[in-house]
N, C-alpha and C positions, 0 to 999 in steps of 0.2 A: 750498168747494163740494162738492155731494153727489156721491159716487163713481159712475161709470156702471156700469150692470149689462152683463153680456157681451151682445154682439150687440143692444144697445140702438139704436134708431133715433132720431137726433138731428136737428134742425134743422142747416142748415150753418153758421150763425152760432154755435150752442152748441158744435158739434164743433170748429170751427177756434179757438174760444176756449179750449177744454180741450186740444186739441193744442198751441198756441202756449205754454200755461202749462207744459205737460209737457215739451216741447222746451227751454224756458228753464231749468227746474228740473234735469232729468237729464242734459242733454247741454249745459247751458251755452251754448245758441245766442244769438248776438248779436241786437241789435235790428235790424241790417242783414239778417240771414239770415232771421229771422221776417217781415220785411217782404217779401222775396223770395217766401216762401210765400204771403204774402196777395196778392201779385200773381198768383200762379197760381189762388189759391183765387177771387178775383174773377172770373177768367175761367170757372171752374166754376159760379159763382153765376149769371153771364149765360146759361150752356147750361141749367142747372136752370129758369131763369124762362122760357125760350123753349121749354122741352118740358113745363110745367106740372109740374115735380116739385117736392115740398115738402120732402122729408127725403132725406138723404144715405145711401146704402149702397154697398158694393163694387161691385155691378153698374152703378150709376151712374157711378162713377168709371172703369170699364172702358170703358162707353159713350162717355164723354166723350173718352178717350184715342183710342178707335177713330176717332171723327169728326175728331179733330184731326191724327192721324197716317197713319189708315188701317190696314188688317188686316196688312200684310206689310212695315212698315218695319223695317229693320235698325238694331237700337239702337246698335251700334258705330259706325254711320256718322252718327249724330245729333250735333248740335252741343251743346256744354257746356249751354247754357241750355235747350234741349229736354230734355236728361237730367234736369236740375234740376226741369223741370215734371213729369216723370214720376215723379221722386222726391217731389214735394210731394202728388201725388195718391196715391202708395202709402202715404205716411205717414198719411193721413186714413183709408184703407181698413183698414190694420194696426191703427192705434189703435181704430176703431169695432168692430173685431171682437176684439180681444184686450185692450185697455185699455192697451198698452203699445208701444213702437216698439223694434225691434231695432237696435243700432248697425250702421252700415256697416261699420265696421272691426272685423274679427275679432281676437280676442286672439292675438298671435303668440309662442309659446313656443319660444326657441332651446336646445335641451336637448343633453347630451352634448359630447363633446369638439370636435366642428365647431360645434355652436351656441355654446360658449363663445367659441370663436376669431370666430365671428361678431359676437358681442356686444361683444367686445373692439374689434373694427373699427368697430363703429357709434359705440362711445363715443370712439374715436379722431377720427371724423368730426365729433362734437359738438364736440370741444376745438377743431376747426378752425372751428368757428363756421359750420357749413353751416345755411342757413336750414331750418326745420321741415319745409317740403314735400319738401326733398332728403332729409332723414333718414327721412322717411316712405317715399320711393320705394326708399331702400337697404333698409330694414327689409322691405318688402314683396317685393323682388327676391330677398333672401337668404333669406327665409321659403319662398318657393316652390322654391328649389333645394334646401334642407335637407329639405323635405317629399318630393322627389323622391328624394333621396339615401336617405332613409328607407325608400321603397318599394322601391328596388333593393338593400337590405340593406347599405348603406355608411354605417358609423356612426364611422370614424376618419379623418383627414386623408390618412394615408398610403395608404388605400385608394382614394382617387380617382384615377381613371386618365382618360386621354384619351378613351377610348370612352365614359365616363359623361357627360363634358361635351358631348360630339359628340351623343349620343343625346337628352340633355335638351333641346337646341336643336332637334334634329329632332321633338321632340314638341311644341314651342310651336306656337301657333295663327299660322300664316303670315299670317293676314289682319290680325293686330293687330301692325301694324309697330313701334308704339311700345313694346310689351312686348318685342320682340325686341331692340330698340336698348338698352333700358334693362338687359335682362340681359347684352347683350354688354358694355356699357361698365362696368357695377358689378362684374360678375364678374372682368373684366380687372383692376380696382383691387383686388378682394379678394385675388385670387391673387397679385398683386404685393406686396400687404401681407404675406401669408403668406411669401412667397420672401424679401422683405427683411428680415424679422424672424426668418429661420432656422426657421419652423415646417415649412417644406417643402424638400426637397433639390432638386425639379425645379420650374422657373418655369411653372406651368400656364397663367399669363396668356398665354403664346405659343400656346397652342392653342385659346383661345377664339376663336370665329368672329367676324370682323369684320361690323358690319352698320350701314350708313347710310341713313337715308331720304332719298332723292333723287327727290322729286316736285316738278314744275312747280308753283311758287307761283301762286295765283289773282292775277288782276289786281286792284289795289286799287280799291276802290268809290269814286268821286268825283262831283262835280256840276260842271257848267259854271259859268262866271262869271255868265252870265244867270241861272241857276237860284239861285245864291247870292244875287244881288241881288233876285231874287223872293221868296226866303224872308225876307230881312231887311225888305223893303217890306210884307210881309204881317202882320208882327207888330203887335198892337194895343198902342201903348206908353202909351195913356191909362191903362191900369189898371196897378195895383202889379205884378201877375204879369207884364204884358207889359213892364214896364220892367226887371225882373230878367231875364228870359227874353232880352230884346233884348241886353243886356249880356253874358251868358253865350255866346249865339252869336257876337256880335262877336269874343269872345276865342278861339272855336274856329275862326271862319273867317278872321279876319284875321291871327292870330298863330300858328294851328296848336297851341294848347295842348290837351293831353289832358285828358280828363274829370277824371281824379285831380287834375291841377294846378289846374284851375279850381276844383273844390271845396275844395282846400286853400288857396286864395289868401287871404292876409291882408293886414290894412292896412299892415303893416310892409313888404309886398312892394312896394308902390307908392310910388316916389320922385317926388313931384308937382314939386318944384322942378327937377328934371333930365328930367321926362317919360320917366321909365323904369319897367319892371317887371323886379325882380330876383327870382329865385326858385331853388330846387334842386329838380330835376325828381323827381318822386316815383318814376318808373320807373327811370331811369338813375342818380340821385344826382349829376347833373352840374348846375352852377351856370351859368344862362344870364340874359342880359339882353337884353331887347326893348323897342321903342319904345313908348311910351304915345301912340298915335295920337290925333289930336284927336277924332274921331267916338266912339272908344272911350273915352277920359276923360270926355267930355261924357255918354256913356251911364251910366258908373259913377256920376257925380255924380248924375245924375239919380234913379238907384235909391236912392242913399243919403240924398239929400235928402227924397225925396217918397215911397218905397216900402218901404224896408228897416224892419223891425220894430225897435223899441226892444230893445236887447240888448247884453250885456257880451261877447258871443261875439268873438273875434279874426277870425273869418273874415267875408269880405265878403259871401258869398252865403248866405242863410239860407232855410228853410222859409217858405212863405207863410202858413202856418197853425201854431197852437200845437201842440206846443212849438216855440219859434223857434229850432231848432238848426241846426247846418251841414248842408249838402248832402252827398250821397254821390255816387260816379261813377254809379250806376244811375239816379240822378235826373237828371244832365246828360243821359244818353243819352235818357231818357224826354222831356226838354224837347226836344231836337233833333227826335227822332221826331215829336213831337206838332205841333211848328210846320212841319215838312216836309210832313206829311199836311194840315195847314190850308191852305198855301200851294198845294196842289193839284200838288205835284210828284211824279212817278212815282218811286216808291221800290222797284220791283219788281226783284228779282235785284241790289240795291245794299244795302249797309249803309246804316243811317240814324242813326247815333250822331254823337258829337263827332269820333271818329277818322276818319270818312268826309269831314268838313270839314276836317281836317288833311290828308287826301290831295288835297282839291280845292285847297287853298292850294298844295301841291306843283305841281299841274298847272298853275296859273294862273302861277306863278313860271317853270316850264319853257317855257310859251308865250312869256313875255317875255324868253326866252334868258338868264336868270339862270344863272351858272355853279354848278356841283354844290357847291363848297365854301361858297358864301354860303347855299344853301338848307339845307346841312347845319347851318351855324350857327344859321339861324333856327329850324329844327325841333328842335335840340338834339341831334342825332345824335353819336355818339362818333367817326364816321368816315364819309368820303364813300361808303363800300361800303353802308352801310344806306340811304344817299339813292338810291343806283342802282336801288333797288327801284322808284322812281316813274318812270324811264326809259321803261317799257313803256306808259305813259299819254300819252306825248308823240306823239301820232298826227303832227303836222306834220312834226317831226323825223324820224321813223321812215319817212315817206314819201320823204324824200330819200335813205333806205339802200336803196330798192327797185331791183332791176336789172331791166332791159328784158328781156322773153321775147322770143328770137330767133325770126324766123319759120320755119316748118317748109316745107320744099321739097316741091314738088308731086310729084316722084317718089317721096316717101316713102308718098303714098296710092296710087300706081300699081303699087308693087312686087308681084311674084307671091309668093303664099304668105301674104301678111299679111291681116290682120283686114279691111281696108278693099279687098282685091282682089275684084272683082266678076266 
């Protein structure tokens, strides 16, 4: 491929092809990540067509984001998907201007005595087999703290005092609550590690401020029983795509399976002679057994016999177009969303993926007065505490908890000196 000249103006197709190759080669981005980039770039393509723009330049990307988010959007309050959308556009602009893409993650160097102890603690965390995301969070938190210590001329463990810790937390951005919570929990663990291994005489973990995020969780997005039936009836099951989508949506709506479990479903998970689906949940690692309902079994058979492409893949649900590989969670979400819109169901202010159908199943079970332990078992929760999250959508039962408002006596309105006194 001919190298790009600096500030060259390319068509969007040429630019996205170059960027995807660059990201795959230099950052080892997976096929799924590249596909997510293209999902954003297709939106950009539609924007350029609507505005008669032939070639992409950074101002085009800026105008696209302004139309999508407005001018005064707080980036910190955006959802992860919207942050990824911005990242995909910035990648295009950066590559178009400089022929490179700078990595998001800065190189973190742990220097000096304090840095060596931090690195030792991180290695201990790796030996405990913490997941990579957790290790990354530990590294970032400790790196921010050592940078602060360096700015305040503190280079040895014995020189860290209570005032340094308190001032560090005082300087953190109070609006980024997750940042403060991570700093609180991770620094507590780090200072406990130092004290337990005799690197410090004082247990500084005791002076790290506690911080817990206590926000009222949002109500689960869910759809009524009638909306779910309307969704299922609207699917055109005469086509190969419709047969697949119908079976997928049934799994989410009737059994409450997560998108990750649907796309990972294999032939070995279906026990036909016992009418069971047995699987280990991708999120929790918990093994569950669910009934293979008649309508669900028929839908899967219909897809396997007449619509599934010929493939040696062990997964049941495959892409409808070549290459006929397994689906991913994002595809399951897209399938549910597309069919909800096609069915004419209002999705405004509601989530519109497989998880919303999972919430909807919980709502239907609550309406039928199903007890929490049974719902917990169906949804594969570790305990009924997780299932209690759905109690807030059971409006019928909540109405029974409402207390009558006592009448206000007439003398209240006639009292002298009150706001109602005339």
